[in-house]
N, C-alpha and C positions, 0 to 999 in steps of 0.2 A: 631529507629523502638520500636512498644511496645511489650510486652512480648507474646500479645496474636497472633499476625503475626507471630513472629520468633516460636513460638511452633506447628505451622499447618504445616502440611506435606503432600504435595500430591503424592500419588503414581503412578508415571506417567509412561506410556506402553513403553517398550524400546524392540528391538527386541533383540535375544540373538545373540551374534558374538563369533567367537574363539578369547582368549584372546591374543595370540599371533598377530592376525590380526590386534586387537582392538588397542593394544601396538603399532602398528608400523603404524598405522593412527592416533594418538595423535603426532605422532613426526614431532616437529617443526623444521625447516630446516633455517640456516642463506641465503641460498643460494638462496631457493624457494621463501622466503621472499624479498629479494632483488630482486628478479625479478617482484614480484608485485608490492612491493611498485615504487621501483626507474622507471618499466615500466610507471607505472600510471603518475609520476612526469615527467616522459620523454615526455608523452605525452604533457602533461599541458605547458611543456616548449618549447615544438613543436608550438603548437597552439600560444603559448606567441608571440614568436620570427615573426610566420608568421603575427600576428597582428601589430607587430613593421614595418614589411616590407611593408603591406598593408597601413599603415599610411602614410609612405614617398612616396611610388609609385604606389598605386593602386586606383581605384573609393571607393569612399565611400560606396555603395552598398557589395563590398568585404570585406572593413573591419568589417561592420556589421557582414557579414557571419561567418567570421572567428571568431568573439569574440561571435557570437551563440554559436559555435563550441566549443568554450573555455570552454564557461559557461556550457553547455553540459556536458564535463567531467568535470570540477571543480566540479558539483554537487554532483559528485560520490564520492569526498573526505570525504564524509558522511561516506560511508560504511567502508571507509580504517580505518577512524578514530573509527568505531564502533569494527573492527576486531581487531585494536592496543588495544582497551579499555581492551577488552578481554584476553591481553597480550599471542595471540596463533600463532602471526606471526612470530616472530622469535626464533631461539633457544638461542642467546643471550639476557639476558634481558636489558642490555644498549641499544640494538640496537629497541627495542621494546618502550623504554621508550622516547629514542632521537625522533624516528620517531612519535610516540603518540605526541609529543607536536608540532613537524614540522605539521601535519596534522591538531592537535587541532587550531593553531594559524592560517594557512591557511584558513580553514573552519568557524572560529570565534564559534568554540564549545568548551565548558566547561567539560572536561573528569571527573572531580569530581563530579559535578553534576550529568552528565549522567549517571555514574556506580552505584550512589546511586538510580537511577529508576531502571535502567536496569538489573541489579542484580534480582532485585524485580519481573521485568518481565519475567526472565528465570525460576524463583521459582513458577509463581503465572500465567503462561500465560493465558489470555483470562479469569481470576478468578478475579473476582471484589470484592472488592476495592482494592485487592492486589496487582493487575497488574497496575502501575503508568503510563502506557505507551499506553494500548490499551483499549479502554473502547467503548462496544456497547451500543446505536447503532451507526453507522459509517456514516455520511450523506455524499455521493460524487454527485458533478454535474459537468456538461460540464464548467459550468461559474468558477467553483473553480479549475479545473484543467488549463484554460486560465490565471487566476491569477497568477499560478508558473510557466505555460509553456514557457514564451518568456520573460517576466519581471515581477520581482514579489517586488515590495517596502514594499509592506504590512509585507511580509516575513522578509526583509529584516531590516525595522523599529522596529519589533518585536526581533528580535535576538540581535540588539545593544541597547534596551532598557534594555534587559534583564542584559547583559553585564554591563553597566553602572549602572545599579540597584544594581547589585554583587560587581562592583569595589568599590560603597560607602558603603557596608558592610550590606545590607537590604535583607532582606531573604521574600519572603511570608509565609501566614501562614502554607502551607504543606510542606514547605522546614523547617521552623522554630519548627515546632511541630513534623514532622515523618523523613526526610530525614537526617536535620541536627541538632539534639536537642541540647538543652545547654550541655549536658554530652560529647559531642564530639568535644569540640571546636577548637581541632589542624585539624579536617577536614573542620570547616568551615573558618579558618584562609586559607587553602590549596584553597578551593572553592573561596574566595573573593581575595587570592593575583594573580592567574591564571587569573581572569577577570582584575585585575589591569595593568597585563602585556599584557593581547592582547589590550586593551584601548591605553594603551601609545605606543607600539610596533605599532600600525593602524594608531593612528595619527602623528606618526615618519613616517610612510610610505607615507603617504598623502604630511605631511609638506614637506618633504624633497624632493619628487618628482616633487612638483609645484613650489618648488623654483628654481630647475633645469630645470623646464620646461618640465619634462617627467611627463605631463598629463596620458599617457596611462598607465602607472605603477599602480596604485590606480584602474583603471577600470579594470586591469587584476588581481587584486589581493584583495586590501580590498571591492571593489563591487561585484567581479565576484561571488558571492553567489547568488546576485541580479538579474540574468539572466541566461537562458536558462537550467531551471528545469523541463522541459516537458520528459525528458526521466527517469529521476530518478523519478519522478512522477508514470510513469507507470510501473516500476519495482518494487519501495520501497510499494507501495501501495496495492499491488496482495499481499503480505505476510500472514495478517490474513482477511482481509476484507470480509463479507458475511459468512464467518464461523462458528461453534458454538464455545459459550463459557460454560464454568463450564463442562470442563470433562476433565479426567486425560489422554487424548491421545493426543499427536502433530499430528497426523496424521488427527484428526479433525477439530483443531484450528489452524493449521499452512497450507499452501500453498507451493510444491514446482513445478517450473515450468522449462521448458525445453527452454535456448535461445542458440542464435547463441554463437560461441566462444568469439569475440569482445565484446559484451554487457555482457556476463557473466563476463570476463576481468576485465571490466569496474566497473561492479556489485559486485567486490568482491568474485564473486560464492555464493551470498544469495538467489541465484537462487534455492538454495538447502535448502529451509527455513525450512523442517522437519527435514530434518537432522543436521541441524544446532541447532535446539532448543532440540531433541535429545541428542545430544553429542556436547554439545556447546565448549568442550576445543579441539575438532578436528580442525587444522588449517585448515583456509578456502581454500586452493589448494588441501586439501585433501578429500574435500566434494563429489566430482565428483565420489571418490574412494567407497566412502563411498555409496554413492545413488546406485551403480551398486551392489553394496554387500545386499542391503536390499531393493530393488526395488520391490522383489516379495510380501513384506508387505505393499507396501505402495499404497494408491487409484491412480486414475488415473491422471498422471501429466501432462498439457495440456503443448502444446509444441508452442512456441513461444506467441509474446505478444496481439495477433489477437485472439488467442484460448482462452485463458489466462481471457482476459476483456470481452470475449462473453460469457465467463461463469457467470464472475462479473456481468455485466450490467443485464441479465436476473435473478442472485439473486435479485438485487437490486431493479427491476420492482416489483417483487412480494412481495417485503418488504413496497414497498408503500403502496400496499392495505393490506397487513397484516405484521404490523411492528414487531410480535414474531416470523416470520419466519427467521430460518439459515439453511443454507444449510448442510447436513451431507452427506460428501463423501462416496461412497462405498468402503467398504475395502474388501482385499482379504480375506479368509477362512485364519484362523490362521495355522501356520505350528507346526509341531509336534515336540516337545521338543526332 
């Protein structure tokens, strides 16, 4: 990171919260972390077991349907990985690190690279060029959705191309000059070594599975990120799209939406996205409490994906004719100190 960026500080708006209440919201729990983490992994084990049973006893369409459900839930490993990178899921650090490695490996994510960009995303949300993750304008099309909804060989190829590149010790220009400069060779080694671990590990999964005739194992693990991404797309894409950049208020550049308990669980409670950006250290399972505490200071939060995407599509249609348009949510009157 260059010194100019390091010295830049945005004075973000945050609601006032009683100190004791805020301390309780920040409390991490191994029990709640296990419930969230093992609950998600348990659902994947259930769909994986169902796929094995269907492959042996049921018609092909049933197997394909179970695989699609498996891929749908597998895609949300991204959100578990994201929370574990924040180191906010477990009270015990070892558990957080252990499950971060598990989620990183299963989802083919590189936690070293991700945190290098994601920490800047939180500090400079929608403030280009310092936000490395979300850059407006964002172009969304129905064709783009379909490419990730059912099978996504393009995204799968790009993911593994990056893993192979990093495993060979190669950085792109942005990584080389900004994210992992020569002054931080230790981080570079960590970045490369994790990519090599992923590459060797998944080669072993595929090779051993095929040797023993267990072709379904790599389909359920290594290939799982390549199918069933529809629900993740519909959830994750809502976080910032269409909103306002270059403002010091997370209520204007992030979007909180209200989801049913099952989808909220799979999504690791990231539907409370304004709250997550305001207080990134609050564990995901406490974000609902935080939302109820500050909702009187939040803009209208769409209920469900239908209302959310109706709003987003309206914004995108306006931007087709007016590329400079950005939606600014109406904020409640400020509360008295």
